[in-house]
ZADO-1210 file (C-alpha; in nm, 4 decimals, padded with zeros to 6 digits):
<atoms>
<atom x="-00.9506" y="02.8309" z="00.9746" code="MET" pos="1"/>
<atom x="-00.8597" y="02.4750" z="01.0648" code="ALA" pos="2"/>
<atom x="-00.5954" y="02.3088" z="00.8512" code="VAL" pos="3"/>
<atom x="-00.6486" y="01.9453" z="00.7615" code="ASN" pos="4"/>
<atom x="-00.3562" y="01.7383" z="00.8741" code="GLN" pos="5"/>
<atom x="-00.2425" y="01.4529" z="00.6506" code="PRO" pos="6"/>
<atom x="-00.3318" y="01.1097" z="00.7803" code="ALA" pos="7"/>
<atom x="-00.0498" y="00.9280" z="00.9536" code="VAL" pos="8"/>
<atom x="00.0157" y="00.6021" z="00.7681" code="PRO" pos="9"/>
<atom x="-00.0277" y="00.2813" z="00.9642" code="ALA" pos="10"/>
<atom x="00.2901" y="00.1034" z="01.0657" code="ILE" pos="11"/>
<atom x="00.3114" y="-00.2556" z="00.9468" code="ALA" pos="12"/>
<atom x="00.3854" y="-00.5174" z="01.2109" code="ASN" pos="13"/>
<atom x="00.7648" y="-00.5668" z="01.2094" code="PRO" pos="14"/>
<atom x="00.7369" y="-00.8925" z="01.4061" code="ALA" pos="15"/>
<atom x="00.6763" y="-01.0904" z="01.0860" code="ALA" pos="16"/>
<atom x="01.0129" y="-00.9795" z="00.9457" code="LEU" pos="17"/>
<atom x="01.1949" y="-01.0281" z="01.2747" code="GLY" pos="18"/>
<atom x="01.0593" y="-01.3776" z="01.3242" code="LEU" pos="19"/>
<atom x="01.1224" y="-01.4692" z="00.9616" code="GLY" pos="20"/>
<atom x="01.4836" y="-01.3522" z="00.9687" code="GLY" pos="21"/>
<atom x="01.5451" y="-01.5328" z="01.2946" code="PHE" pos="22"/>
<atom x="01.3765" y="-01.8529" z="01.1742" code="ALA" pos="23"/>
<atom x="01.5548" y="-01.8861" z="00.8417" code="LEU" pos="24"/>
<atom x="01.9025" y="-01.8130" z="00.9768" code="THR" pos="25"/>
<atom x="01.8489" y="-02.0432" z="01.2746" code="THR" pos="26"/>
<atom x="01.7302" y="-02.3175" z="01.0403" code="PHE" pos="27"/>
<atom x="02.0354" y="-02.2992" z="00.8135" code="VAL" pos="28"/>
<atom x="02.2857" y="-02.2965" z="01.1022" code="LEU" pos="29"/>
<atom x="02.0979" y="-02.5713" z="01.2855" code="SER" pos="30"/>
<atom x="02.0995" y="-02.8016" z="00.9827" code="THR" pos="31"/>
<atom x="02.4779" y="-02.7766" z="00.9942" code="HIS" pos="32"/>
<atom x="02.4905" y="-02.8372" z="01.3705" code="ASN" pos="33"/>
<atom x="02.2678" y="-03.1416" z="01.3180" code="ALA" pos="34"/>
<atom x="02.5139" y="-03.2762" z="01.0614" code="GLY" pos="35"/>
<atom x="02.2823" y="-03.2415" z="00.7624" code="TRP" pos="36"/>
<atom x="02.4343" y="-02.9447" z="00.5771" code="ALA" pos="37"/>
<atom x="02.7803" y="-02.7949" z="00.5173" code="PRO" pos="38"/>
<atom x="02.9203" y="-02.5141" z="00.7302" code="ASP" pos="39"/>
<atom x="02.9341" y="-02.1396" z="00.6549" code="LEU" pos="40"/>
<atom x="02.6193" y="-02.1301" z="00.4398" code="THR" pos="41"/>
<atom x="02.4565" y="-01.9389" z="00.7240" code="TRP" pos="42"/>
<atom x="02.7210" y="-01.6640" z="00.7608" code="VAL" pos="43"/>
<atom x="02.5873" y="-01.4325" z="00.4888" code="GLY" pos="44"/>
<atom x="02.2364" y="-01.4826" z="00.6243" code="LEU" pos="45"/>
<atom x="02.3623" y="-01.3980" z="00.9731" code="ALA" pos="46"/>
<atom x="02.4941" y="-01.0647" z="00.8484" code="PHE" pos="47"/>
<atom x="02.1986" y="-00.9595" z="00.6366" code="PHE" pos="48"/>
<atom x="01.8757" y="-01.1454" z="00.7221" code="TYR" pos="49"/>
<atom x="01.9025" y="-01.2789" z="01.0742" code="GLY" pos="50"/>
<atom x="02.1295" y="-00.9859" z="01.1575" code="GLY" pos="51"/>
<atom x="02.0586" y="-00.6604" z="00.9731" code="LEU" pos="52"/>
<atom x="01.6934" y="-00.7265" z="00.8824" code="ALA" pos="53"/>
<atom x="01.6039" y="-00.8579" z="01.2282" code="GLN" pos="54"/>
<atom x="01.7855" y="-00.5695" z="01.3972" code="PHE" pos="55"/>
<atom x="01.5884" y="-00.3263" z="01.1790" code="ALA" pos="56"/>
<atom x="01.2667" y="-00.5024" z="01.2810" code="ALA" pos="57"/>
<atom x="01.3664" y="-00.4422" z="01.6415" code="GLY" pos="58"/>
<atom x="01.4132" y="-00.0714" z="01.5743" code="MET" pos="59"/>
<atom x="01.0674" y="-00.0542" z="01.4147" code="TRP" pos="60"/>
<atom x="00.9212" y="-00.2310" z="01.7163" code="GLU" pos="61"/>
<atom x="01.0327" y="00.0685" z="01.9243" code="PHE" pos="62"/>
<atom x="00.8142" y="00.2826" z="01.6967" code="LYS" pos="63"/>
<atom x="00.5117" y="00.0627" z="01.7659" code="THR" pos="64"/>
<atom x="00.5674" y="00.0912" z="02.1415" code="GLY" pos="65"/>
<atom x="00.6431" y="-00.2804" z="02.1780" code="ASN" pos="66"/>
<atom x="00.9265" y="-00.2980" z="02.4309" code="THR" pos="67"/>
<atom x="00.9353" y="-00.6792" z="02.4331" code="PHE" pos="68"/>
<atom x="00.9568" y="-00.7117" z="02.0545" code="GLY" pos="69"/>
<atom x="01.2092" y="-00.4280" z="02.0271" code="ALA" pos="70"/>
<atom x="01.4350" y="-00.5890" z="02.2871" code="THR" pos="71"/>
<atom x="01.4043" y="-00.9406" z="02.1440" code="ALA" pos="72"/>
<atom x="01.4565" y="-00.8592" z="01.7770" code="PHE" pos="73"/>
<atom x="01.7297" y="-00.5998" z="01.8338" code="SER" pos="74"/>
<atom x="01.9193" y="-00.8359" z="02.0625" code="THR" pos="75"/>
<atom x="01.8973" y="-01.1399" z="01.8374" code="TYR" pos="76"/>
<atom x="01.9746" y="-00.9302" z="01.5309" code="GLY" pos="77"/>
<atom x="02.2911" y="-00.8221" z="01.7122" code="ALA" pos="78"/>
<atom x="02.3461" y="-01.1873" z="01.8137" code="PHE" pos="79"/>
<atom x="02.3685" y="-01.2956" z="01.4497" code="TRP" pos="80"/>
<atom x="02.5874" y="-01.0012" z="01.3517" code="LEU" pos="81"/>
<atom x="02.8236" y="-01.0762" z="01.6402" code="ALA" pos="82"/>
<atom x="02.8341" y="-01.4502" z="01.5681" code="LEU" pos="83"/>
<atom x="02.9090" y="-01.3958" z="01.1993" code="ALA" pos="84"/>
<atom x="03.1830" y="-01.1480" z="01.2907" code="THR" pos="85"/>
<atom x="03.3328" y="-01.4014" z="01.5320" code="PHE" pos="86"/>
<atom x="03.3432" y="-01.6621" z="01.2534" code="VAL" pos="87"/>
<atom x="03.5204" y="-01.4155" z="01.0240" code="VAL" pos="88"/>
<atom x="03.7766" y="-01.3526" z="01.2993" code="LEU" pos="89"/>
<atom x="03.8277" y="-01.7280" z="01.3378" code="VAL" pos="90"/>
<atom x="03.8705" y="-01.7789" z="00.9629" code="LEU" pos="91"/>
<atom x="04.1257" y="-01.4979" z="00.9422" code="THR" pos="92"/>
<atom x="04.3302" y="-01.6455" z="01.2251" code="GLY" pos="93"/>
<atom x="04.2523" y="-01.3767" z="01.4819" code="LYS" pos="94"/>
<atom x="04.1225" y="-01.6272" z="01.7392" code="VAL" pos="95"/>
<atom x="04.3631" y="-01.8942" z="01.8718" code="PRO" pos="96"/>
<atom x="04.2447" y="-02.2403" z="01.7680" code="THR" pos="97"/>
<atom x="04.2419" y="-02.3709" z="02.1248" code="GLY" pos="98"/>
<atom x="04.0093" y="-02.0933" z="02.2407" code="GLU" pos="99"/>
<atom x="03.7371" y="-02.1157" z="01.9745" code="VAL" pos="100"/>
<atom x="03.5072" y="-02.3617" z="02.1524" code="LEU" pos="101"/>
<atom x="03.5431" y="-02.1916" z="02.4903" code="LYS" pos="102"/>
<atom x="03.4703" y="-01.8546" z="02.3301" code="ASP" pos="103"/>
<atom x="03.1609" y="-02.0020" z="02.1683" code="GLN" pos="104"/>
<atom x="03.0559" y="-02.1490" z="02.5015" code="GLY" pos="105"/>
<atom x="03.0741" y="-01.8157" z="02.6842" code="TRP" pos="106"/>
<atom x="02.8993" y="-01.6415" z="02.3944" code="PHE" pos="107"/>
<atom x="02.6093" y="-01.8880" z="02.3999" code="LEU" pos="108"/>
<atom x="02.5916" y="-01.8977" z="02.7808" code="LEU" pos="109"/>
<atom x="02.5534" y="-01.5191" z="02.7921" code="ALA" pos="110"/>
<atom x="02.2677" y="-01.5273" z="02.5423" code="PHE" pos="111"/>
<atom x="02.1055" y="-01.8183" z="02.7277" code="ALA" pos="112"/>
<atom x="02.0948" y="-01.5972" z="03.0372" code="ILE" pos="113"/>
<atom x="01.9279" y="-01.3203" z="02.8378" code="PHE" pos="114"/>
<atom x="01.6901" y="-01.5713" z="02.6801" code="ASN" pos="115"/>
<atom x="01.5884" y="-01.7049" z="03.0219" code="THR" pos="116"/>
<atom x="01.4243" y="-01.3844" z="03.1379" code="TYR" pos="117"/>
<atom x="01.2805" y="-01.3202" z="02.7928" code="MET" pos="118"/>
<atom x="01.1333" y="-01.6713" z="02.8058" code="LEU" pos="119"/>
<atom x="00.9568" y="-01.5837" z="03.1313" code="ILE" pos="120"/>
<atom x="00.8233" y="-01.2598" z="02.9832" code="LEU" pos="121"/>
<atom x="00.7205" y="-01.4271" z="02.6569" code="SER" pos="122"/>
<atom x="00.4459" y="-01.6010" z="02.8536" code="ALA" pos="123"/>
<atom x="00.2784" y="-01.2577" z="02.8466" code="ARG" pos="124"/>
<atom x="00.2782" y="-01.2533" z="02.4653" code="VAL" pos="125"/>
<atom x="00.1377" y="-01.5698" z="02.3083" code="SER" pos="126"/>
<atom x="00.1815" y="-01.9468" z="02.3041" code="VAL" pos="127"/>
<atom x="00.3620" y="-01.9244" z="01.9695" code="ALA" pos="128"/>
<atom x="00.6167" y="-01.6696" z="02.0922" code="VAL" pos="129"/>
<atom x="00.6623" y="-01.8626" z="02.4167" code="PHE" pos="130"/>
<atom x="00.7303" y="-02.1724" z="02.2054" code="GLY" pos="131"/>
<atom x="01.0031" y="-01.9867" z="02.0160" code="VAL" pos="132"/>
<atom x="01.1807" y="-01.8811" z="02.3346" code="PHE" pos="133"/>
<atom x="01.1362" y="-02.2208" z="02.5003" code="LEU" pos="134"/>
<atom x="01.2874" y="-02.4189" z="02.2135" code="THR" pos="135"/>
<atom x="01.5595" y="-02.1555" z="02.1748" code="LEU" pos="136"/>
<atom x="01.6433" y="-02.1864" z="02.5440" code="GLU" pos="137"/>
<atom x="01.6953" y="-02.5618" z="02.5069" code="ILE" pos="138"/>
<atom x="01.8997" y="-02.5074" z="02.1904" code="THR" pos="139"/>
<atom x="02.1328" y="-02.2568" z="02.3545" code="GLU" pos="140"/>
<atom x="02.1813" y="-02.4734" z="02.6644" code="ILE" pos="141"/>
<atom x="02.2720" y="-02.7782" z="02.4559" code="LEU" pos="142"/>
<atom x="02.5095" y="-02.5754" z="02.2401" code="LEU" pos="143"/>
<atom x="02.6957" y="-02.3996" z="02.5212" code="PHE" pos="144"/>
<atom x="02.7319" y="-02.7240" z="02.7165" code="LEU" pos="145"/>
<atom x="02.8582" y="-02.8953" z="02.4028" code="GLY" pos="146"/>
<atom x="03.1045" y="-02.6136" z="02.3354" code="ALA" pos="147"/>
<atom x="03.2466" y="-02.6123" z="02.6893" code="PHE" pos="148"/>
<atom x="03.2756" y="-02.9920" z="02.6949" code="ALA" pos="149"/>
<atom x="03.3905" y="-03.0281" z="02.3346" code="GLY" pos="150"/>
<atom x="03.1008" y="-03.2715" z="02.2950" code="ASN" pos="151"/>
<atom x="02.9843" y="-03.2932" z="01.9344" code="THR" pos="152"/>
<atom x="02.6850" y="-03.5087" z="02.0303" code="THR" pos="153"/>
<atom x="02.5392" y="-03.2306" z="02.2461" code="LEU" pos="154"/>
<atom x="02.6009" y="-02.9845" z="01.9633" code="ALA" pos="155"/>
<atom x="02.4191" y="-03.2193" z="01.7267" code="GLN" pos="156"/>
<atom x="02.1194" y="-03.2399" z="01.9595" code="TYR" pos="157"/>
<atom x="02.1318" y="-02.8617" z="01.9771" code="GLY" pos="158"/>
<atom x="02.1044" y="-02.8633" z="01.5993" code="GLY" pos="159"/>
<atom x="01.7946" y="-03.0841" z="01.6114" code="TYR" pos="160"/>
<atom x="01.6217" y="-02.8563" z="01.8620" code="VAL" pos="161"/>
<atom x="01.7406" y="-02.5540" z="01.6654" code="GLY" pos="162"/>
<atom x="01.5545" y="-02.6829" z="01.3591" code="VAL" pos="163"/>
<atom x="01.2430" y="-02.7139" z="01.5756" code="LEU" pos="164"/>
<atom x="01.2996" y="-02.3583" z="01.7006" code="THR" pos="165"/>
<atom x="01.3133" y="-02.2348" z="01.3429" code="ALA" pos="166"/>
<atom x="00.9908" y="-02.4133" z="01.2513" code="LEU" pos="167"/>
<atom x="00.8062" y="-02.2616" z="01.5480" code="VAL" pos="168"/>
<atom x="00.9395" y="-01.9141" z="01.4627" code="ALA" pos="169"/>
<atom x="00.8413" y="-01.9599" z="01.0981" code="TRP" pos="170"/>
<atom x="00.4881" y="-02.0469" z="01.2044" code="TYR" pos="171"/>
<atom x="00.4728" y="-01.7372" z="01.4247" code="ALA" pos="172"/>
<atom x="00.5942" y="-01.5258" z="01.1319" code="SER" pos="173"/>
<atom x="00.3445" y="-01.6881" z="00.8951" code="PHE" pos="174"/>
<atom x="00.0597" y="-01.6301" z="01.1393" code="ALA" pos="175"/>
<atom x="00.1606" y="-01.2660" z="01.1864" code="THR" pos="176"/>
<atom x="00.1545" y="-01.2026" z="00.8108" code="VAL" pos="177"/>
<atom x="-00.1683" y="-01.3969" z="00.7545" code="ALA" pos="178"/>
<atom x="-00.3510" y="-01.2329" z="01.0447" code="ASN" pos="179"/>
<atom x="-00.2433" y="-00.8853" z="00.9306" code="SER" pos="180"/>
<atom x="-00.4173" y="-00.9416" z="00.5968" code="MET" pos="181"/>
<atom x="-00.7642" y="-00.9978" z="00.7445" code="ARG" pos="182"/>
<atom x="-00.9799" y="-00.7930" z="00.9821" code="PRO" pos="183"/>
<atom x="-00.9938" y="-01.0933" z="01.2181" code="ASN" pos="184"/>
<atom x="-00.7116" y="-01.3420" z="01.2943" code="PRO" pos="185"/>
<atom x="-00.7239" y="-01.6588" z="01.0845" code="ILE" pos="186"/>
<atom x="-00.4265" y="-01.8485" z="01.2302" code="LEU" pos="187"/>
<atom x="-00.4062" y="-01.9174" z="01.6035" code="PRO" pos="188"/>
<atom x="-00.1038" y="-01.8089" z="01.8045" code="VAL" pos="189"/>
<atom x="-00.2487" y="-01.8913" z="02.1469" code="GLY" pos="190"/>
<atom x="-00.3434" y="-01.6597" z="02.4293" code="ARG" pos="191"/>
<atom x="-00.0868" y="-01.5385" z="02.6842" code="PRO" pos="192"/>
<atom x="-00.0413" y="-01.7625" z="02.9860" code="PHE" pos="193"/>
<atom x="-00.0680" y="-01.4604" z="03.2152" code="TRP" pos="194"/>
<atom x="-00.3979" y="-01.2688" z="03.2413" code="SER" pos="195"/>
<atom x="-00.4354" y="-00.9480" z="03.0474" code="GLU" pos="196"/>
<atom x="-00.3669" y="-00.6162" z="03.2125" code="SER" pos="197"/>
<atom x="-00.3904" y="-00.2633" z="03.0680" code="PRO" pos="198"/>
<atom x="-00.0215" y="-00.1954" z="03.1262" code="SER" pos="199"/>
<atom x="00.0798" y="-00.4888" z="02.9048" code="MET" pos="200"/>
<atom x="-00.1688" y="-00.4396" z="02.6216" code="ALA" pos="201"/>
<atom x="00.0653" y="-00.2291" z="02.4076" code="ALA" pos="202"/>
<atom x="00.3473" y="-00.4756" z="02.4650" code="THR" pos="203"/>
<atom x="00.1611" y="-00.7815" z="02.3445" code="THR" pos="204"/>
<atom x="-00.0391" y="-00.6421" z="02.0526" code="ARG" pos="205"/>
<atom x="00.2252" y="-00.6166" z="01.7781" code="PRO" pos="206"/>
<atom x="00.3734" y="-00.9619" z="01.8358" code="VAL" pos="207"/>
<atom x="00.0493" y="-01.1555" z="01.8600" code="THR" pos="208"/>
<atom x="-00.0892" y="-00.9796" z="01.5494" code="ALA" pos="209"/>
<atom x="-00.4490" y="-01.0068" z="01.6528" code="GLY" pos="210"/>
</atoms>
């Protein structure tokens, strides 16, 4: 006699959480870099929302079969955790004062390299996700150049573009949530720049949310 197996529950799209955690933490740090807000407000967010929550979203993306989303969210969750830890080390005197900016420069340069190839691949996802990686690329370049040169003006411009990055990521998160609540998408995220292919279908589905 056949035994009825319990239905496997659907997995919610973790991209909404990942994008939201990234957007909010980026926004708070960028308002400081732009000279609008005080420093260190973002550190707790970097540990728990941009860091832990976004990293968890990346782990859940592995469950959905979305390699791109898993790599992006896990990496940038770890980015925020690492950056917050670095700040704690600076505040406790573990990093020599004269090395702080150079350390930040190398840190941001390394992530800009990672972001470059993810930017190229994001063109296979959606216009919204490509916009996140494009604005983030500009932000990271401005910030690492400013850190290496000790140029506060470049860092300030990086803050301006960082705010834009956060707004684009927030829209992508909003669209993901909104589109998941209806049988058909209601907010546009834009089609991929590259043509569809069967091998990429599983990679793009969870992030575009419809």
